[in-house]
Each structure stands twice: as C-alpha cells, then as structure tokens.
C-alpha positions in Angstrom: 0.0 0.0 0.0 1.4 3.4 -1.0 1.4 6.2 1.6 1.7 9.8 0.4 3.2 12.4 2.6 1.1 15.5 3.0 3.6 17.6 4.9 7.2 18.6 4.1 8.8 16.1 6.4 11.7 13.7 6.1 11.0 10.0 5.9 12.5 9.6 9.4 10.1 12.3 10.7 7.1 10.6 9.0 8.0 7.2 10.5 8.3 8.7 13.9 4.8 10.2 13.6 2.9 7.3 12.0 4.6 4.5 14.0 3.0 1.2 13.4 -0.4 2.5 12.2 0.2 1.7 8.5 0.8 -2.0 9.5 -2.8 -2.2 10.6 -4.0 -2.1 7.0 -3.5 -4.7 4.3 -4.7 -4.4 0.7 -5.3 -8.1 0.5 -7.7 -8.0 3.4 -11.2 -7.4 1.9 -12.5 -5.8 5.1 -13.0 -2.0 5.4 -10.3 0.0 7.2 -12.3 0.3 10.3 -12.5 -3.4 10.8 -8.9 -4.0 9.9 -7.7 -1.4 12.4 -10.1 -2.7 15.1 -8.7 -6.2 14.7 -5.0 -5.4 14.4 -5.0 -2.7 17.0 -7.0 -4.8 19.5 -4.2 -4.8 22.1 -4.3 -1.0 22.0 -8.1 -0.7 22.4 -9.2 -1.3 18.8 -10.9 1.3 16.6 -12.8 3.6 19.0 -14.0 6.7 17.1 -14.5 10.0 18.9 -17.5 12.1 17.8 -17.3 15.9 17.4 -14.7 16.2 14.7 -15.1 18.4 11.6 -13.4 17.4 8.4 -12.1 20.4 6.5 -11.8 20.7 2.7 -8.0 20.4 2.8 -8.2 17.1 4.8 -7.4 18.7 8.1 -9.6 17.8 11.1 -10.9 20.1 13.7 -12.1 19.4 17.2 -14.0 22.3 18.9 -11.6 24.3 21.0 -8.4 22.8 19.6 -6.3 24.0 16.6 -6.9 22.0 13.4 -4.6 19.0 12.7 -3.1 18.8 9.2 -2.6 15.5 7.4 0.8 13.9 7.7 0.3 11.0 5.3 -2.6 9.5 3.5 -3.5 6.5 1.4 -6.5 4.9 -0.4 -7.9 1.5 0.5 -10.5 0.6 -2.1 -13.3 3.2 -1.6 -11.8 4.8 1.6 -9.2 7.4 2.2 -7.1 6.9 5.4 -5.3 10.0 6.8 -2.8 9.9 9.7 -2.3 13.1 11.7 0.1 14.2 14.4 -0.6 12.7 17.9 -1.7 9.3 16.4 -5.1 10.6 15.2 -6.5 8.7 12.2 -9.4 9.5 9.9 -11.2 7.1 7.7 -13.2 8.9 5.0 -15.7 7.0 3.0 -16.6 7.6 -0.7 -19.9 9.1 0.4 -18.1 11.7 2.5 -18.9 10.2 5.9 -15.9 9.8 8.2 -14.7 8.6 11.6 -11.7 9.8 13.6 -10.0 7.7 16.3 -6.7 7.8 18.1 -4.4 4.9 17.6 -1.6 5.4 20.1 
C-alpha cells in the first residue's frame, strides 16, 4: 500500500509520527479499514471513534476548542481514504463523505 506524505517532512520524521499505524491495514484483506484497524490494534483498544470532529476541505480535522490537525500521510484502501495526523489521530473517510476519527496510540 502506498502512503503519500502531505507535509514537508523527512522519511524519518514521518516514520516517527505514524509509527505502526500503516501496518494495521492490508490491501489483500477485503474488510474495510475500520474493521482491519479494530482487529490489528485490538491490544491498544481497537478502533474507537471519537465524535465531534469536523473534516475540513483540505483534509485537516478540527475538534472544537483545539487547533486544526493537518494531514501527515494519506492512502487509499479501495473506496476509503485513510489519513494519519500528528498525535496518532487517524481519519477514515468513505466515498460518500462520511468519516470517523480515532486515536491509535
């Protein structure tokens, strides 16, 4: 699976930010991203979305009272876009525009 950097960071910086999160997703697994992360991150609590996020047009996410988080890297998994942000926040955006955000730390 190809991951695309969204910020001007070195590969080392990106790796430090995203950690093991990309390993939770496999193209050969037919399940949606939510199910894959929930299964492969079970030891860390699984996929537990937090309501209250706003997805901005540039892919940033905003939680009321906090500054927006800009994407660090993103990829596509079939009909979903997965974006990883600083502080281990992950967004799964579906083709219909619906999305979920969870922390995978």
